[in-house]
Backbone bond lengths (Angstrom), bond angles and torsions (degrees), N, CA, C in turn:
res aa  C-N    CA-C-N  psi(-1)  N-CA   C-N-CA  omega(-1)  CA-C   N-CA-C  phi
1 M - - - 1.567 - - 1.480 109.12 -
2 R 1.323 116.22 140.08 1.399 124.03 -173.08 1.514 109.58 -63.00
3 G 1.323 118.85 133.65 1.498 123.97 173.11 1.511 111.30 87.62
4 A 1.306 120.99 -8.10 1.529 122.74 -173.88 1.548 107.04 -75.46
5 E 1.301 112.71 148.09 1.477 119.85 171.29 1.547 105.37 -110.02
6 V 1.312 118.55 122.17 1.456 123.94 -170.48 1.544 108.47 -123.34
7 V 1.362 111.54 141.19 1.454 119.39 170.73 1.547 104.08 -129.27
8 A 1.344 115.39 133.73 1.441 119.43 -178.52 1.544 109.64 -147.07
9 L 1.283 115.27 155.27 1.505 120.39 173.12 1.512 105.79 -61.72
10 A 1.244 117.92 142.30 1.439 123.95 -177.96 1.495 115.09 -52.15
11 G 1.311 113.52 -43.20 1.451 118.38 -178.05 1.515 114.24 -70.21
12 H 1.345 119.47 -13.01 1.473 121.43 -177.30 1.501 110.59 -119.29
13 A 1.309 119.27 7.44 1.501 121.99 -176.52 1.505 111.36 -57.25
14 E 1.371 116.64 -48.85 1.475 117.19 -179.10 1.487 111.95 -63.83
15 A 1.332 119.91 -39.08 1.453 121.03 -179.75 1.572 110.49 -65.31
16 V 1.297 116.78 -37.57 1.491 119.71 177.93 1.509 107.99 -65.65
17 R 1.403 115.49 -42.96 1.436 116.90 -177.52 1.587 111.87 -62.95
18 A 1.317 112.34 -38.83 1.521 118.35 178.71 1.571 108.93 -62.32
19 A 1.345 113.80 -43.23 1.461 120.20 -176.23 1.541 109.66 -61.63
20 M 1.350 116.31 -31.21 1.423 119.66 -172.77 1.550 111.09 -101.99
21 A 1.314 116.51 17.64 1.440 121.73 177.82 1.540 113.53 -55.55
22 R 1.252 113.41 -42.66 1.515 117.91 -177.02 1.508 115.03 -128.81
23 A 1.244 119.58 2.35 1.479 124.09 -176.59 1.450 113.56 -154.71
24 T 1.364 116.19 173.57 1.459 119.28 168.37 1.480 113.42 -73.65
25 L 1.312 118.47 163.44 1.491 119.52 -179.70 1.569 109.48 -57.02
26 Y 1.334 118.04 -42.35 1.432 121.52 -175.47 1.495 108.69 -66.38
27 E 1.341 117.26 -44.78 1.514 121.44 177.77 1.571 109.92 -58.66
28 Y 1.394 113.82 -45.07 1.448 117.91 173.81 1.495 114.28 -49.46
29 A 1.379 113.17 -54.99 1.408 120.76 -177.02 1.505 115.06 -63.18
30 A 1.331 117.01 -39.79 1.511 120.34 177.52 1.509 111.79 -64.56
31 A 1.300 117.97 -31.42 1.479 121.31 -178.25 1.529 115.96 -90.60
32 S 1.366 113.66 -9.09 1.469 118.64 -174.52 1.524 110.92 -64.90
33 A 1.352 115.14 146.53 1.427 123.53 174.41 1.574 106.85 -63.88
34 G 1.322 115.55 128.69 1.462 120.24 177.96 1.473 116.50 78.91
35 A 1.349 121.08 8.52 1.435 125.66 177.07 1.470 109.49 -60.76
36 R 1.359 117.33 140.19 1.414 122.18 178.94 1.487 110.83 -123.17
37 P 1.384 117.18 124.31 1.465 120.35 -178.59 1.555 110.01 -73.94
38 L 1.345 110.40 140.52 1.471 118.79 174.27 1.514 106.52 -121.49
39 T 1.320 114.81 127.90 1.477 119.71 -174.00 1.531 111.74 -90.38
40 G 1.248 116.56 142.55 1.511 124.57 178.66 1.502 108.29 -167.01
41 R 1.278 118.52 -138.11 1.507 121.34 175.28 1.518 107.13 -58.24
42 A 1.244 117.67 -38.05 1.517 123.89 173.52 1.588 105.98 -148.33
43 I 1.314 116.13 170.95 1.480 114.98 -179.85 1.437 111.86 -77.49
44 A 1.370 114.66 131.81 1.425 123.02 169.70 1.569 105.87 -104.82
45 W 1.327 113.83 164.11 1.512 115.95 -175.40 1.497 107.46 -122.49
46 A 1.385 117.96 125.44 1.443 123.55 166.21 1.513 108.83 -87.01
47 T 1.325 114.17 119.75 1.449 120.07 -177.73 1.547 110.75 -150.14
48 T 1.291 116.27 -162.54 1.455 120.45 179.23 1.494 110.33 -127.90
49 L 1.258 121.25 142.59 1.447 125.03 172.61 1.526 107.07 -76.97
50 P 1.334 116.47 164.04 1.487 120.73 -179.48 1.529 113.52 -53.95
51 D 1.348 118.90 -28.06 1.414 122.77 178.28 1.524 113.36 -81.95
52 G 1.305 117.90 2.78 1.450 121.10 -177.77 1.499 118.50 87.28
53 T 1.331 116.91 3.20 1.535 118.60 178.05 1.492 107.70 -78.49
54 R 1.388 112.28 129.66 1.445 121.18 175.50 1.507 113.10 -76.28
55 V 1.250 114.51 126.14 1.529 116.32 -173.42 1.580 109.10 -142.61
56 V 1.273 111.10 169.35 1.543 119.13 171.16 1.510 106.43 -120.82
57 V 1.299 117.30 131.23 1.427 126.12 -178.48 1.520 110.13 -112.20
58 R 1.354 113.24 121.00 1.489 118.70 -175.55 1.504 109.71 -122.57
59 H 1.284 118.41 131.56 1.425 123.29 174.83 1.599 107.21 -88.59
60 S 1.334 116.72 123.59 1.424 120.38 -177.12 1.590 112.44 -64.63
61 R 1.319 115.15 133.08 1.456 119.72 178.53 1.543 108.42 -141.62
62 H 1.313 113.26 149.78 1.487 116.41 171.61 1.490 111.53 -72.84
63 G 1.391 115.01 154.12 1.430 120.26 169.59 1.523 109.73 -116.27
64 G 1.300 114.75 -170.57 1.527 121.45 177.11 1.522 112.50 76.74
65 R 1.296 114.10 -168.27 1.447 122.65 -167.34 1.473 111.24 -64.93
66 L 1.376 120.09 -30.33 1.409 120.34 -170.66 1.608 109.78 -97.68
67 A 1.299 115.60 9.57 1.485 118.73 -176.11 1.529 112.13 -58.28
68 S 1.323 117.76 -39.54 1.471 118.26 -178.98 1.527 109.33 -63.53
69 L 1.337 122.39 -25.35 1.468 124.88 -179.64 1.515 108.01 -85.86
70 T 1.347 115.86 -52.17 1.456 119.39 -171.55 1.536 114.80 -78.60
71 G 1.314 114.56 -27.85 1.463 120.79 176.89 1.531 116.49 53.90
72 D 1.296 115.28 -115.02 1.519 122.64 -175.73 1.528 112.34 -115.14
73 V 1.337 121.02 10.31 1.395 121.60 -174.54 1.521 108.56 -105.62
74 F 1.381 117.60 136.43 1.412 125.69 -177.60 1.503 111.56 -130.95
75 L 1.298 116.63 154.46 1.451 117.61 167.64 1.465 112.59 -65.73
76 R 1.280 119.93 138.93 1.413 123.02 -178.57 1.549 106.06 -62.31
77 P 1.392 117.12 142.83 1.441 125.30 8.86 1.470 117.23 -92.02
78 T 1.374 117.13 20.70 1.425 125.71 -174.17 1.614 110.01 70.94
79 R 1.245 115.98 -177.93 1.522 118.13 -178.04 1.526 112.53 -86.57
80 A 1.339 118.42 -6.14 1.471 119.03 -173.68 1.545 111.57 -65.05
81 P 1.311 122.80 -45.66 1.492 117.18 177.32 1.537 110.31 -60.07
82 G 1.260 118.30 -39.37 1.455 116.56 -179.90 1.508 112.30 -69.09
83 E 1.265 118.75 -31.09 1.519 119.04 174.89 1.571 108.94 -64.10
84 L 1.250 115.96 -43.96 1.512 118.33 178.63 1.519 108.39 -59.50
85 A 1.367 119.00 -51.03 1.503 118.67 179.61 1.455 113.70 -59.99
86 R 1.307 118.02 -38.06 1.510 118.30 -177.45 1.556 109.38 -76.89
87 A 1.295 118.41 -27.93 1.431 118.83 177.52 1.532 109.95 -69.17
88 L 1.310 112.79 -44.52 1.500 115.44 175.64 1.487 113.78 -63.19
89 A 1.349 116.78 -39.52 1.500 118.03 177.78 1.526 113.63 -64.92
90 L 1.353 113.86 -41.05 1.462 119.35 174.52 1.516 113.68 -56.67
91 A 1.354 113.83 -50.83 1.437 120.69 -178.34 1.521 109.69 -61.35
92 A 1.334 120.02 -41.61 1.470 122.47 -177.66 1.609 108.42 -67.28
93 A 1.319 116.47 -26.18 1.493 121.18 177.97 1.479 111.51 -88.71
94 G 1.326 121.64 1.22 1.429 120.97 179.39 1.510 118.47 91.60
95 V 1.362 115.02 10.33 1.464 117.05 179.88 1.508 108.37 -96.76
96 L 1.352 115.28 128.44 1.465 116.58 -177.06 1.515 111.61 -81.43
97 T 1.361 112.63 128.92 1.481 119.52 177.93 1.543 107.06 -153.09
98 P 1.275 120.79 146.04 1.480 120.48 -174.91 1.590 108.67 -61.10
99 E 1.296 114.23 139.26 1.438 122.52 178.43 1.550 112.49 -64.47
100 V 1.386 115.45 133.89 1.423 118.02 175.70 1.561 107.38 -79.01
101 V 1.252 118.65 121.65 1.453 124.05 -178.16 1.589 109.27 -87.40
102 A 1.390 112.44 -40.61 1.473 117.81 -176.29 1.498 110.28 -165.76
103 Y 1.262 117.73 160.57 1.473 123.69 165.30 1.521 107.48 -141.24
104 A 1.350 114.18 157.22 1.435 122.89 173.44 1.523 110.86 -134.00
105 V 1.282 113.98 141.19 1.480 120.55 -179.83 1.542 106.22 -120.19
106 Y 1.363 114.27 126.60 1.490 117.53 -176.07 1.581 108.92 -117.44
107 P 1.363 116.25 136.80 1.444 115.51 -179.33 1.544 112.45 -67.37
108 A 1.336 116.17 142.96 1.406 119.71 177.85 1.475 109.14 -110.95
109 F 1.348 119.76 -71.15 1.417 124.03 173.34 1.543 108.36 -166.12
110 G 1.319 114.82 137.80 1.463 122.73 -178.69 1.522 105.95 58.73
111 P 1.370 115.67 -134.81 1.463 116.26 -179.35 1.522 118.36 -83.79
112 L 1.302 112.69 12.79 1.507 119.71 -177.85 1.508 112.17 -96.97
113 A 1.311 114.64 153.51 1.457 121.67 -179.94 1.524 111.42 -153.01
114 R 1.260 113.10 169.95 1.550 123.97 179.78 1.519 105.21 -118.87
115 A 1.325 115.54 158.50 1.466 116.89 -178.40 1.520 110.39 -145.21
116 D 1.313 119.72 151.76 1.400 128.33 164.96 1.490 112.93 -123.06
117 V 1.296 115.49 140.72 1.510 120.90 -178.52 1.495 109.18 -121.73
118 V 1.332 118.35 130.75 1.423 128.05 -178.05 1.562 109.10 -109.53
119 T 1.353 116.97 119.27 1.471 116.23 176.40 1.540 108.89 -125.60
120 R 1.331 115.41 154.89 1.428 120.61 -177.90 1.515 110.73 -64.87
121 F 1.377 116.65 133.79 1.396 120.79 178.88 1.508 115.26 -67.58
122 V 1.310 116.68 133.88 1.422 122.36 175.69 1.437 110.68 -121.80
123 E 1.364 118.31 120.78 1.492 123.41 -177.37 1.549 108.58 -65.69
124 G 1.330 110.66 125.05 1.488 116.71 179.61 1.510 113.63 167.08
125 R 1.296 116.51 -166.97 1.490 123.77 -178.81 1.545 106.31 -133.14
126 D 1.310 115.50 148.08 1.451 117.04 166.99 1.473 109.63 -67.44
127 F 1.428 115.21 167.13 1.482 114.41 -171.98 1.505 113.11 -61.54
128 P 1.269 122.05 -44.82 1.528 118.61 -179.13 1.522 113.33 -53.28
129 D 1.397 114.83 -47.03 1.456 118.60 -179.98 1.504 114.15 -65.19
130 A 1.379 115.92 -38.17 1.459 122.17 -178.88 1.547 107.17 -68.02
131 W 1.321 115.14 -37.40 1.497 118.87 -175.46 1.548 108.64 -69.22
132 R 1.272 118.93 -41.40 1.443 127.14 -178.96 1.539 109.57 -63.68
133 E 1.347 112.23 -40.30 1.505 118.50 -176.95 1.498 112.75 -81.86
134 A 1.333 119.34 -9.46 1.495 119.51 -177.51 1.515 109.68 -61.91
135 A 1.296 116.00 133.82 1.411 122.10 -175.85 1.517 115.17 -71.35
136 D 1.346 115.29 -30.92 1.512 118.63 -176.34 1.503 108.24 -163.41
137 E 1.322 115.93 -179.68 1.455 121.75 -176.83 1.566 111.85 -64.06
138 P 1.333 116.05 -41.44 1.514 112.02 177.12 1.504 114.33 -59.14
139 H 1.331 118.52 -33.03 1.458 121.29 177.16 1.493 110.19 -69.43
140 R 1.384 117.24 -40.06 1.403 117.61 176.62 1.524 114.47 -64.63
141 D 1.366 116.02 -31.04 1.403 122.00 176.69 1.565 108.71 -63.62
142 L 1.329 118.33 -36.61 1.444 121.11 175.47 1.435 113.87 -62.53
143 L 1.376 118.29 -38.77 1.478 125.23 179.22 1.502 107.99 -66.64
144 L 1.312 116.99 -41.21 1.541 120.71 175.94 1.488 110.78 -62.35
145 A 1.297 117.52 -45.93 1.419 123.97 -177.93 1.612 112.68 -60.65
146 A 1.313 112.05 -42.09 1.485 120.30 178.16 1.538 108.06 -64.51
147 T 1.369 116.63 -46.05 1.455 118.70 -178.40 1.524 109.60 -67.41
148 A 1.352 121.71 -33.85 1.380 121.44 177.48 1.578 112.76 -65.85
149 V 1.341 116.92 -33.87 1.423 120.87 173.77 1.480 112.06 -63.71
150 L 1.322 116.28 -43.94 1.479 121.10 175.40 1.521 112.30 -58.77
151 L 1.369 115.60 -45.55 1.489 118.36 -176.17 1.541 106.63 -66.83
152 D 1.369 119.19 -36.93 1.411 117.56 176.76 1.511 115.16 -66.08
153 S 1.384 117.31 -32.43 1.440 119.25 -179.62 1.562 109.82 -72.65
154 L 1.377 118.10 -29.03 1.419 121.50 171.96 1.498 110.24 -66.57
155 R 1.304 116.50 -43.71 1.457 120.10 176.47 1.556 112.13 -58.57
156 R 1.217 117.55 -48.00 1.480 121.07 -178.05 1.519 110.74 -63.88
157 A 1.371 116.61 -32.67 1.454 121.70 179.46 1.566 110.91 -78.00
158 G 1.303 118.28 -15.47 1.428 122.64 -174.01 1.540 110.55 73.33
159 A 1.346 120.06 33.38 1.424 126.29 -167.60 1.551 105.98 -107.34
160 E 1.322 113.68 117.04 1.462 119.63 172.69 1.535 111.31 -105.01
161 H 1.281 117.59 126.64 1.405 124.43 -172.02 1.528 109.97 -108.34
162 P 1.364 121.11 97.77 1.478 124.95 -177.40 1.472 113.95 -60.12
163 D 1.343 117.46 -24.25 1.447 119.54 -177.92 1.483 113.75 -107.80
164 L 1.383 116.79 24.89 1.470 118.76 -177.32 1.540 109.98 -70.85
165 N 1.341 113.78 124.20 1.422 123.82 175.53 1.451 110.09 -149.06
166 L 1.403 118.35 175.82 1.439 118.91 -176.12 1.539 111.81 -65.65
167 K 1.315 117.45 -31.71 1.551 116.23 175.81 1.421 115.32 -69.45
168 N 1.335 117.33 -13.76 1.486 117.83 178.76 1.533 111.95 -99.01
169 I 1.288 118.04 14.24 1.420 124.68 172.63 1.544 106.32 -109.08
170 L 1.333 118.54 116.30 1.449 124.30 178.68 1.502 107.68 -105.52
171 L 1.379 116.85 128.24 1.401 121.67 -175.26 1.578 105.00 -113.52
172 T 1.310 115.87 123.90 1.489 117.59 -177.84 1.513 110.15 -70.43
173 S 1.347 114.73 159.17 1.419 119.44 -179.12 1.578 108.18 -77.98
174 G 1.325 113.57 163.31 1.456 118.72 175.81 1.508 111.76 116.28
175 S 1.327 114.11 173.15 1.503 121.44 -171.05 1.530 111.61 -70.77
176 E 1.350 117.11 -23.17 1.446 122.52 179.73 1.547 106.27 -126.49
177 P 1.319 117.53 85.78 1.470 119.67 -176.63 1.514 112.14 -65.34
178 V 1.332 112.76 150.45 1.480 121.51 175.66 1.502 108.54 -125.87
179 A 1.414 115.72 133.95 1.401 120.94 -172.93 1.557 111.14 -94.69
180 Q 1.347 115.10 141.63 1.434 121.36 174.71 1.504 110.91 -130.51
181 V 1.297 117.91 151.16 1.472 119.76 -174.18 1.549 109.17 -103.50
182 L 1.331 116.02 137.69 1.460 123.05 -173.94 1.583 109.79 -109.64
183 D 1.320 114.55 169.94 1.523 122.45 173.73 1.526 109.92 48.18
184 V 1.252 116.00 68.60 1.461 123.36 -173.06 1.508 115.72 -97.47
185 D 1.364 116.56 8.56 1.452 123.83 -168.93 1.562 108.99 -65.31
186 R 1.351 120.54 -23.03 1.427 122.84 -178.20 1.573 114.31 -107.76
187 V 1.286 113.66 9.97 1.483 116.00 -178.32 1.504 112.11 -63.55
188 R 1.287 117.42 135.41 1.498 123.27 176.26 1.485 110.62 -109.40
189 F 1.349 114.85 145.05 1.471 119.71 178.57 1.496 112.54 -108.86
190 G 1.347 114.24 132.93 1.493 118.20 175.74 1.520 107.11 -128.51
191 V 1.247 114.07 -142.14 1.464 123.93 -172.96 1.545 108.44 -75.89
192 P 1.341 120.42 118.65 1.474 122.88 179.77 1.495 109.28 -56.39
193 G 1.329 117.24 138.21 1.423 123.66 179.54 1.517 113.72 76.54
194 G 1.305 120.20 10.69 1.454 121.06 -174.38 1.510 111.76 -73.83
195 H 1.363 117.54 131.37 1.450 123.68 -175.16 1.542 109.13 -72.79
196 V 1.274 119.96 -30.83 1.489 125.03 -179.51 1.531 109.49 -60.48
197 I 1.425 111.38 -49.16 1.486 116.49 175.80 1.489 112.97 -56.18
198 A 1.342 116.93 -46.15 1.413 120.37 -178.19 1.496 113.33 -60.77
199 E 1.358 115.60 -41.07 1.461 120.89 -179.81 1.524 111.67 -64.87
200 R 1.382 115.12 -38.98 1.478 118.80 -178.76 1.495 108.67 -70.05
201 N 1.345 118.73 -42.84 1.535 118.88 178.23 1.529 107.41 -59.28
202 L 1.254 118.84 -51.20 1.552 121.68 -178.18 1.485 112.44 -57.94
203 A 1.397 113.70 -43.01 1.505 117.57 179.01 1.547 112.52 -59.55
204 R 1.373 112.23 -39.72 1.550 116.36 -177.90 1.568 106.42 -66.96
205 L 1.272 117.15 -45.28 1.429 120.47 -178.55 1.548 113.85 -62.59
206 N 1.347 114.47 -36.30 1.436 119.84 177.61 1.585 108.85 -68.18
207 R 1.297 117.03 -45.52 1.465 118.89 177.89 1.539 109.91 -59.32
208 S 1.257 117.67 -41.56 1.500 120.45 177.99 1.509 111.66 -61.60
209 A 1.368 115.96 -42.05 1.474 121.55 179.98 1.480 109.91 -61.04
210 R 1.315 115.45 -46.13 1.483 120.23 -176.15 1.595 107.78 -67.24
211 K 1.261 120.26 -36.25 1.453 121.12 175.44 1.512 110.32 -63.18
212 W 1.330 115.33 -43.69 1.449 119.30 -178.15 1.538 108.33 -64.32
213 R 1.327 117.47 -36.39 1.481 120.95 179.71 1.536 110.49 -67.84
214 S 1.292 120.41 -47.93 1.403 123.43 -178.92 1.502 114.97 -74.33
215 R 1.326 120.45 -36.15 1.417 119.80 -173.37 1.526 113.16 -100.86
216 Q 1.338 117.94 -23.93 1.429 122.18 -178.01 1.460 116.39 -116.63
217 G 1.336 111.16 -3.83 1.525 115.78 178.17 1.547 114.16 74.01
218 L 1.380 115.94 19.94 1.510 116.64 179.96 1.513 106.99 -67.31
219 A 1.310 114.02 132.62 1.471 120.65 -177.36 1.479 112.08 -82.32
220 I 1.308 119.61 60.19 1.485 125.46 177.19 1.527 106.42 -114.04
221 S 1.323 114.87 116.80 1.457 120.78 -174.73 1.488 115.22 -96.17
222 E 1.287 118.60 174.30 1.438 122.08 175.57 1.501 111.16 -64.75
223 R 1.281 115.39 -31.48 1.492 123.37 177.21 1.511 106.30 -61.29
224 H 1.355 118.83 -47.11 1.448 119.30 178.24 1.494 113.53 -61.83
225 L 1.347 119.03 -41.79 1.383 124.17 178.02 1.491 110.71 -64.10
226 G 1.289 119.41 -34.85 1.463 123.58 176.32 1.566 109.44 -66.49
227 N 1.318 116.61 -41.43 1.433 120.67 178.40 1.509 110.86 -64.02
228 L 1.374 117.19 -38.46 1.487 118.97 177.60 1.498 109.83 -65.02
229 A 1.326 119.24 -39.00 1.495 117.79 177.68 1.525 110.60 -65.08
230 R 1.311 116.09 -42.31 1.413 119.56 -179.30 1.596 112.41 -65.07
231 L 1.323 113.52 -40.76 1.458 115.24 177.74 1.541 113.06 -65.20
232 E 1.300 114.36 -37.06 1.444 117.79 178.19 1.565 111.50 -64.24
233 Q 1.341 115.32 -39.06 1.471 118.09 175.24 1.495 112.65 -63.60
234 L 1.348 114.47 -42.36 1.499 116.51 -179.19 1.506 112.16 -68.61
235 T 1.319 118.80 -29.84 1.479 125.09 174.25 1.472 110.78 -67.57
236 A 1.332 117.93 -43.42 1.437 124.38 -177.94 1.515 110.20 -65.08
237 A 1.383 115.55 -33.47 1.397 119.39 -176.27 1.564 116.00 -76.02
238 K 1.312 111.95 -13.67 1.481 115.07 179.82 1.502 115.47 -70.99
């Protein structure tokens, strides 16, 4: 697309260029055959690049109280370069998060721009969906254990996630789920192993769980949240 600034993994640069021949990355994804919508702050699209790589394409949007005013425009360079940098830093520190394949920044007006971010597709479900689909309490215990491992990895990395909520926890499919963290563009790094960071991350996740319980009827109890805290402490002690 004319005027766009694009960063892509070397092995996928041609595929990204082909996808953007006539549209933005998000428009390409939405119109792709077999594209699957993923719900969150806004719809993201699970699709494939022209080279067959399975990806998720997300259009960057503001959250919070001012979202209706600020919408999808950001001061350049937008949050996309920061998301790439944070994803690389998290991966280097041992925190699982989907790999950023590419991002594109599009001029809006003046110093403002819009952005799309492309991450590698990971087969799984976000925490609320995985929790609802859990067959029994032992399976739910596995989901909590995987989440505790992720929380401990964030603690060890010194990574505080201001947007941590149940929708930003992705649990892979299979008999032994593994948790990955999503939407890392606002992650802040502090002292690795810091207990304050661990407490804040857990507190955000607990608040999110209680909201899902009260507003969406998610069957996650205080006992489950207590188990999550206990499992995180046990993981940290290893």
